[in-house]
C-alpha positions as CSV (number, residue, x, y, z in Angstrom):
1,M,86.8,-18.7,275.8
2,L,87.2,-15.1,274.5
3,S,90.7,-16.0,273.5
4,D,89.4,-19.0,271.4
5,L,86.8,-16.7,269.9
6,G,89.5,-14.2,268.9
7,Q,91.6,-16.9,267.3
8,G,88.6,-18.2,265.4
9,M,87.8,-14.7,264.1
10,S,90.9,-14.8,261.8
11,L,89.5,-17.9,260.1
12,W,86.2,-16.2,259.5
13,V,87.8,-13.0,258.2
14,A,90.1,-15.1,255.9
15,L,87.0,-17.0,254.6
16,G,85.2,-13.7,253.9
17,V,88.1,-12.1,252.1
18,S,88.6,-15.3,250.1
19,V,85.0,-15.3,248.9
20,V,85.0,-11.6,247.9
21,F,88.5,-12.0,246.3
22,V,87.4,-14.9,244.1
23,A,84.1,-13.2,243.2
24,F,85.8,-10.1,242.0
25,F,88.3,-11.9,239.8
26,V,85.9,-14.5,238.4
27,K,83.8,-11.5,237.4
28,A,86.9,-9.9,235.8
29,R,87.6,-13.0,233.8
30,L,84.0,-13.3,232.6
31,N,84.1,-9.6,231.6
32,Y,87.3,-10.2,229.6
33,L,85.9,-13.3,227.9
34,G,82.7,-11.4,227.0
35,I,84.7,-9.3,224.5
36,P,84.5,-11.0,221.1
37,K,87.6,-12.0,219.3
38,L,88.6,-10.6,215.9
39,P,87.9,-13.3,213.2
40,E,90.7,-15.1,211.5
41,R,91.9,-13.1,208.5
42,N,91.0,-14.2,204.9
43,S,94.3,-14.5,203.1
44,S,92.5,-14.4,199.7
45,A,90.7,-11.1,200.3
46,P,92.1,-7.9,198.8
47,P,93.9,-5.6,201.3
48,P,91.6,-3.1,203.0
49,D,91.6,0.5,202.2
50,C,93.2,1.5,205.5
51,M,95.9,3.8,206.6
52,V,97.5,3.9,210.0
53,V,98.2,7.0,212.2
54,V,100.7,6.6,215.1
55,P,100.9,9.6,217.5
56,A,104.3,9.5,219.1
57,R,106.1,11.6,221.7
58,N,109.6,10.6,222.8
59,E,109.1,7.0,221.4
60,E,112.5,6.5,219.7
61,S,113.0,3.1,221.3
62,T,109.6,1.6,220.2
63,I,108.5,3.4,217.1
64,A,110.3,1.2,214.5
65,R,108.6,-1.9,215.7
66,V,105.0,-0.6,215.3
67,V,105.8,0.9,211.9
68,K,107.4,-2.3,210.5
69,S,104.5,-4.4,211.7
70,F,102.2,-2.9,209.1
71,P,102.3,-3.2,205.3
72,H,104.7,-0.8,203.5
73,D,103.5,2.7,202.9
74,T,100.5,2.5,205.2
75,V,101.8,4.3,208.3
76,I,102.0,8.0,209.2
77,V,103.8,8.9,212.4
78,V,102.8,12.2,213.9
79,D,105.8,13.4,215.9
80,D,104.2,15.1,218.9
81,H,107.1,17.6,219.7
82,S,109.5,14.8,220.7
83,E,112.8,15.6,222.3
84,D,114.6,12.5,221.1
85,G,115.1,10.8,217.7
86,T,111.5,9.6,217.3
87,A,111.0,11.2,213.9
88,E,114.2,9.9,212.4
89,A,113.6,6.4,213.7
90,A,110.1,6.4,212.2
91,R,111.5,7.5,208.8
92,K,114.2,4.8,208.8
93,A,111.5,2.2,209.6
94,G,109.5,3.3,206.5
95,A,106.8,5.6,207.9
96,G,105.8,9.0,206.6
97,V,106.4,11.6,209.3
98,L,104.3,14.6,210.1
99,K,105.0,17.1,212.7
100,A,102.1,17.8,215.1
101,P,100.8,21.3,215.1
102,D,101.2,23.4,218.2
103,M,98.5,22.6,220.8
104,Q,95.8,25.1,221.6
105,A,95.0,26.0,225.2
106,Q,93.8,23.0,227.3
107,S,94.2,20.6,224.4
108,I,95.7,17.1,224.9
109,G,98.8,16.2,222.9
110,K,97.6,12.7,221.7
111,S,94.3,14.0,220.4
112,N,96.0,16.9,218.7
113,A,98.4,14.5,216.9
114,C,95.7,12.0,215.9
115,A,93.6,14.8,214.4
116,A,96.6,16.1,212.4
117,G,97.4,12.6,211.1
118,A,93.8,11.9,210.0
119,R,93.5,15.3,208.3
120,V,95.9,14.3,205.5
121,L,94.4,10.9,204.8
122,R,91.5,9.9,202.5
123,S,91.3,6.1,203.0
124,K,88.0,4.4,203.9
125,W,89.4,3.3,207.2
126,V,91.9,4.9,209.6
127,L,93.6,2.9,212.4
128,F,95.0,4.9,215.3
129,A,97.7,2.9,217.1
130,D,99.9,3.8,220.0
131,A,103.7,3.7,219.6
132,D,104.1,0.9,222.2
133,T,101.9,-1.5,220.2
134,W,102.8,-3.9,217.3
135,F,100.9,-6.2,215.1
136,E,101.0,-9.5,213.3
137,E,100.5,-9.9,209.5
138,G,96.9,-9.8,208.6
139,F,95.8,-7.6,211.5
140,L,94.5,-4.8,209.3
141,D,92.5,-7.3,207.2
142,A,90.9,-8.9,210.2
143,A,90.0,-5.6,211.9
144,A,88.6,-4.0,208.8
145,T,86.7,-7.1,207.8
146,A,85.1,-7.4,211.3
147,A,84.1,-3.8,211.3
148,D,82.7,-3.9,207.8
149,A,80.7,-7.1,208.5
150,S,79.2,-5.7,211.6
151,G,78.4,-2.3,210.1
152,L,80.6,-0.6,212.7
153,A,81.9,3.0,212.4
154,F,84.3,2.7,215.4
155,L,86.1,-0.4,216.7
156,S,88.4,-0.4,219.7
157,I,90.7,-3.4,219.8
158,Y,92.0,-4.8,223.1
159,L,95.6,-5.9,222.6
160,E,97.5,-8.7,224.3
161,P,99.9,-7.3,226.9
162,D,103.6,-8.2,226.7
163,C,105.7,-8.3,229.8
164,V,109.4,-7.5,229.6
165,G,111.5,-7.6,232.8
166,F,110.6,-8.2,236.4
167,A,108.4,-5.2,237.1
168,D,106.2,-5.9,234.0
169,S,105.8,-9.5,235.0
170,V,104.7,-8.5,238.6
171,L,102.4,-5.6,237.9
172,V,100.9,-5.9,234.4
173,P,98.8,-9.1,234.7
174,C,97.4,-7.9,238.0
175,A,96.6,-4.5,236.5
176,V,94.8,-6.1,233.6
177,A,92.7,-8.2,236.0
178,L,91.8,-5.2,238.1
179,Y,90.8,-3.2,235.0
180,F,88.3,-5.9,234.1
181,C,86.9,-5.8,237.6
182,G,85.6,-2.4,236.7
183,V,84.7,-2.5,233.0
184,S,82.3,-4.9,231.3
185,P,81.0,-5.5,227.7
186,R,77.6,-5.9,229.2
187,G,77.8,-2.6,231.1
188,D,78.8,0.8,229.7
189,A,80.2,0.0,226.2
190,A,81.7,3.5,225.9
191,G,83.6,3.0,229.2
192,L,85.3,-0.1,227.7
193,F,86.4,1.8,224.6
194,N,90.2,2.0,224.7
195,G,92.4,4.3,222.6
196,Q,95.5,2.1,222.3
197,C,94.2,0.8,219.0
198,V,91.1,2.2,217.4
199,L,89.8,1.6,213.8
200,V,87.4,4.3,212.5
201,R,85.4,4.6,209.3
202,R,86.6,7.8,207.8
203,D,83.2,9.3,206.9
204,A,81.8,8.6,210.4
205,Y,84.9,10.0,212.1
206,D,84.7,13.2,210.1
207,F,80.9,13.4,210.8
208,I,81.4,13.6,214.6
209,G,84.4,15.9,214.3
210,G,87.1,13.3,215.0
211,H,89.8,13.9,217.6
212,A,89.4,17.6,217.2
213,A,86.0,17.2,219.0
214,V,87.6,15.6,222.0
215,N,90.9,17.6,222.0
216,T,90.6,18.8,225.6
217,S,89.6,15.5,227.2
218,V,91.9,13.2,229.1
219,I,89.5,10.4,228.2
220,D,89.4,11.2,224.4
221,D,88.8,7.5,223.5
222,V,85.7,7.2,225.7
223,K,84.5,10.6,224.5
224,L,84.8,9.4,220.9
225,A,82.6,6.4,221.7
226,A,80.1,8.7,223.5
227,L,79.9,11.0,220.5
228,A,79.3,7.9,218.3
229,R,76.5,6.8,220.5
230,R,75.0,10.3,220.6
231,H,74.9,10.2,216.8
232,R,73.6,6.7,216.6
233,L,76.7,5.3,215.0
234,K,77.7,1.7,215.8
235,F,80.8,1.1,217.9
236,A,82.2,-1.9,219.6
237,T,85.3,-3.5,221.2
238,A,87.0,-6.7,220.2
239,R,90.0,-8.7,221.3
240,A,93.0,-8.9,219.0
241,N,93.0,-12.8,219.0
242,G,96.8,-13.0,219.0
243,L,97.2,-10.4,216.1
244,G,98.1,-7.4,218.2
245,H,100.3,-6.7,221.2
246,V,101.2,-3.9,223.6
247,R,103.9,-3.2,226.1
248,F,102.3,-1.1,228.9
249,H,104.2,2.1,229.7
250,P,107.8,1.1,228.7
251,D,109.0,4.5,230.0
252,G,107.6,4.2,233.5
253,L,105.2,1.6,234.9
254,W,104.4,3.5,238.1
255,S,103.5,6.8,236.3
256,G,101.7,5.0,233.5
257,F,99.4,3.0,235.8
258,E,98.9,6.0,238.0
259,R,97.7,7.9,235.0
260,N,95.3,5.1,234.1
261,S,93.9,5.0,237.6
262,F,93.3,8.8,237.2
263,R,91.5,8.1,233.9
264,F,89.2,5.4,235.3
265,V,87.7,7.8,237.7
266,M,87.2,10.3,234.9
267,V,85.5,7.7,232.7
268,S,83.0,6.8,235.4
269,P,83.1,7.1,239.2
270,W,81.5,3.7,239.4
271,I,84.3,2.1,237.3
272,G,86.9,3.8,239.4
273,I,85.2,2.8,242.6
274,A,84.8,-0.8,241.5
275,I,88.5,-1.0,240.6
276,V,89.6,0.6,243.9
277,I,87.4,-1.7,245.9
278,A,88.8,-4.8,244.1
279,A,92.4,-3.6,244.7
280,F,91.6,-3.0,248.4
281,V,90.1,-6.4,248.8
282,A,93.0,-8.0,247.1
283,A,95.5,-6.1,249.2
284,L,93.7,-7.3,252.4
285,W,95.2,-10.7,251.6
286,L,98.6,-9.7,253.2
287,P,97.4,-8.5,256.7
288,V,94.9,-11.4,257.0
289,L,97.8,-13.8,256.1
290,V,99.8,-12.3,258.9
291,W,96.8,-12.5,261.3
292,L,96.5,-16.2,260.5
293,A,100.2,-16.8,261.2
294,M,100.0,-14.9,264.5
295,D,97.0,-17.1,265.5
296,K,99.0,-20.2,264.4
297,Q,96.2,-21.3,262.0
298,W,98.6,-23.3,259.9
299,I,96.0,-25.4,258.1
300,A,94.1,-22.4,256.9
301,L,97.3,-20.3,256.3
302,V,98.6,-22.6,253.5
303,P,95.7,-22.4,251.1
304,F,95.1,-18.7,251.9
305,A,98.8,-18.0,251.1
306,L,98.3,-19.6,247.7
307,L,95.0,-17.7,247.0
308,P,96.4,-14.9,244.8
309,S,98.5,-17.2,242.7
310,A,95.6,-19.6,242.2
311,V,93.0,-17.1,241.3
312,L,95.2,-14.7,239.3
313,G,97.3,-17.5,237.7
314,I,95.3,-17.4,234.4
315,W,96.3,-13.7,234.0
316,Y,100.0,-14.4,234.7
317,G,100.1,-17.2,232.1
318,N,102.0,-19.9,233.9
319,P,102.4,-21.4,237.4
320,V,105.9,-19.9,238.0
321,R,104.9,-16.4,237.0
322,A,101.7,-16.8,239.1
323,L,103.9,-16.9,242.2
324,L,104.4,-13.1,241.6
325,A,100.7,-12.4,242.1
326,P,101.1,-11.4,245.8
327,L,103.6,-8.8,244.9
328,G,101.3,-7.6,242.1
329,I,98.3,-7.0,244.3
330,V,100.2,-5.1,246.9
331,G,102.0,-2.9,244.3
332,M,98.9,-2.2,242.3
333,F,96.9,-1.2,245.4
334,F,99.3,1.7,246.1
335,V,99.4,2.7,242.4
336,I,95.6,2.7,242.1
337,A,95.0,4.4,245.4
338,N,97.4,7.2,244.5
339,G,95.7,7.8,241.1
340,F,92.2,7.7,242.7
341,I,93.2,10.2,245.4
342,A,94.6,12.5,242.7
343,A,91.4,12.3,240.7
344,I,89.0,13.1,243.6
345,T,91.2,15.8,245.1
346,G,92.0,17.5,241.9
347,R,95.7,17.0,242.2
348,Q,97.5,17.3,238.9
349,L,99.4,14.4,237.4
350,E,102.0,14.6,234.7
351,W,102.5,12.3,231.7
352,K,105.5,12.7,229.4
353,G,106.2,16.1,230.7
354,R,102.7,17.4,230.4
355,A,100.0,18.1,233.0
356,L,96.9,16.0,232.7
């Protein structure tokens, strides 16, 4: 009888893990869909008074794509002490190139570069875009129009991730789903603010001190939004609606996601904890699957084995790629756990040769 009870326990545990697993990722999808889309561009409208600043450090392989995706003579690349051919590649692509000034003590390279780029511009709008992003025609029109119509001073734009190669296809969709387990447009709006692509109204940006005011923060994007809120300036987040793309961490997925995990805890302990718990629950799938197999619970084992692919399939894009979801949840658990431990223990991480 005790043996039968022990065998039945694996079924109850599998059911409990399934319910919590589904709840987390349904919530994540609702959080994602709660972010409004950029409106379709108006082709008859005059071009916006907007210039683009791209901070770049060792981005020789990606910089040309982002520069060429914007209208001619709208992009300034700030070369953040690169050790490769970033500056020359940016010039050949048509960008103006500015060398970032030396960093002050405890300053962060990206904020330092963004501040230097904005300092030389006088356009009504300034778009800050990472070097691993690229955009479709009409993106600037759509972003500036949406910000203007809503009376926004700051607009963070969530870009569609692009997966290149096996590692990207395994980890990136799961990473995005876990991210939205922690952040929500109905929760802390500043915590959702992402610095990959940020449009600012120049006068409001100058008023709060711009990136110079957040130059020592690892979470400079979130701090910008917090400053805007403190000064009662409107800010928001929108989805790119097919007009903007990003490839996550082309120079190293592990270190890039580890850095992001570190940042989540810095943004908010609750966001970090929610993401860690979601990653842990997802990773429980594997030992519970093994338990079901050991108990010979074959009828339950089959649907449970398909659980990650079924629930995360919408993030992976198609049924074939969705079969990679089990690898994604196991891999992301170790990445996120390592970043979380680094944050709570004070262990220092490096990004592009610099300590965070």
